[in-house]
C-alpha positions in Angstrom: 0.0 0.0 0.0 2.9 2.4 0.7 4.1 2.0 -2.9 0.7 3.0 -4.1 0.6 6.0 -1.9 4.1 7.1 -3.1 3.0 6.7 -6.7 -0.2 8.6 -6.0 1.6 11.5 -4.4 3.9 11.7 -7.4 1.0 11.6 -9.8 -0.8 14.2 -7.7 2.1 16.7 -8.1 2.0 16.2 -11.9 -1.8 16.7 -11.7 -1.4 19.9 -9.8 1.0 21.2 -12.5 -1.5 20.3 -15.3 -4.2 22.0 -13.2 -2.2 25.2 -13.0 -1.5 25.2 -16.7 -5.2 24.7 -17.5 -6.3 27.5 -15.1 -3.8 29.8 -16.9 -5.4 28.9 -20.2 -8.9 29.4 -18.8 -7.9 32.9 -17.7 -6.2 33.7 -21.0 -9.4 32.7 -22.9 -12.0 33.9 -20.5 -13.1 36.9 -22.6 -13.5 34.8 -25.8 -17.1 34.6 -27.0 -19.0 33.2 -30.0 -19.1 36.6 -31.7 -15.4 37.1 -31.4 -13.2 37.3 -34.5 -10.1 35.3 -33.7 -6.5 36.2 -34.5 -3.8 33.6 -35.0 -2.7 34.3 -31.5 -6.2 33.7 -30.2 -6.4 30.4 -32.1 -3.1 29.3 -30.5 -4.6 30.1 -27.1 -7.7 28.1 -27.9 -5.6 25.2 -29.0 -3.5 25.3 -25.9 -6.7 25.5 -23.8 -8.3 22.4 -25.4 -5.0 20.5 -25.3 -4.5 21.3 -21.6 -8.1 20.3 -20.9 -7.4 16.9 -22.6 -4.1 16.4 -20.6 -5.7 17.4 -17.3 -8.6 15.0 -17.9 -6.2 12.2 -18.9 -4.3 12.6 -15.7 -7.4 12.9 -13.6 -9.2 9.8 -15.0 -6.2 7.6 -16.0 -4.0 8.3 -13.0 -5.8 10.0 -10.1 -9.1 8.3 -10.1 -7.6 4.9 -11.0 -5.1 5.1 -8.0 -7.9 6.3 -5.7 -9.9 3.2 -6.8 -6.9 1.0 -5.8 -6.6 2.9 -2.5 -10.3 2.2 -1.9 -9.6 -1.5 -2.3 -10.8 -2.1 -5.9 -8.3 -1.4 -8.7 -9.8 -3.6 -11.4 -12.2 -2.8 -14.1 -13.0 -0.4 -16.9 -13.0 3.4 -16.6 -16.8 3.1 -16.4 -16.5 0.8 -13.4 -14.1 3.2 -11.7 -16.3 6.2 -12.4 -19.4 4.4 -11.1 -17.6 3.5 -7.9 -16.2 7.0 -7.6 -19.6 8.6 -8.0 -21.1 6.2 -5.4 -18.3 7.0 -2.9 -18.6 10.8 -3.5 -15.2 11.1 -5.2 -16.8 12.7 -8.2 -20.2 14.3 -8.7 -21.4 11.8 -11.4 -19.9 9.5 -13.9 -22.1 10.6 -16.9 -20.4 14.0 -16.9 -16.9 12.5 -16.9 -17.8 10.1 -19.7 -19.0 13.0 -21.7 -15.8 14.9 -21.0 -13.8 11.8 -22.2 -15.7 11.8 -25.5 -14.8 15.4 -26.0 -11.2 14.7 -25.0 -11.1 12.0 -27.7 -12.4 14.5 -30.3 -9.6 16.8 -29.3 -6.9 14.1 -29.5 -8.1 12.1 -32.6 -10.5 14.0 -34.7 -8.7 17.2 -35.5 -10.7 19.1 -38.0 -9.9 22.8 -38.2 -13.5 23.8 -38.8 -14.5 22.1 -35.6 -11.9 23.9 -33.4 -14.3 26.7 -32.6 -17.1 24.4 -31.5 -14.8 22.2 -29.5 -13.2 25.2 -27.7 -16.6 26.6 -26.7 -17.8 23.2 -25.6 -14.7 22.8 -23.4 -15.1 26.3 -22.1 -18.7 25.5 -21.2 -17.9 22.4 -19.1 -14.6 23.7 -17.6 -16.4 24.8 -14.4 -17.9 21.4 -14.0 -14.5 19.8 -14.4 -13.0 22.1 -11.8 -15.8 21.4 -9.4 -15.3 17.6 -9.8 -11.6 18.0 -9.2 -12.3 20.0 -6.0 -14.7 17.2 -4.8 -12.0 14.6 -5.4 -9.3 16.8 -3.8 -11.5 17.1 -0.6 -12.0 13.3 -0.6 -8.2 12.7 -0.9 -7.4 15.1 1.9 -10.1 13.6 4.2 -8.7 10.2 3.5 -5.2 11.6 4.5 -3.6 10.3 1.3 -1.7 13.6 0.9 
């Protein structure tokens, strides 16, 4: 169990760095709206924002929630299993949101179509607050469990 905690704490530090980078991009893009005419610099900021969202979500679901599942005494199963158990335990708000975010993450990572960049950006922007709330719920759970 001690090895798992050490791994968790290491992954948590990477997770915190990814979170700071994502928050930076959130602030950099906070004034963007649908009526905006975007410059090349704006498009770069949008791309960084969506890439950081995808990276943060990967670390959150593939590292943090998986290790929490192990620390909770499970550790086997699909992402859907982990999310279901996490929702029941109060580690996340609900699994449906996270699954939706994963679908969006897959679009970002695999279906790059320049004409879709705007839609994807605004969809990520719309759900970012929910992601941050879910992360806060998980963080509270981790601190209460005294894993950090």
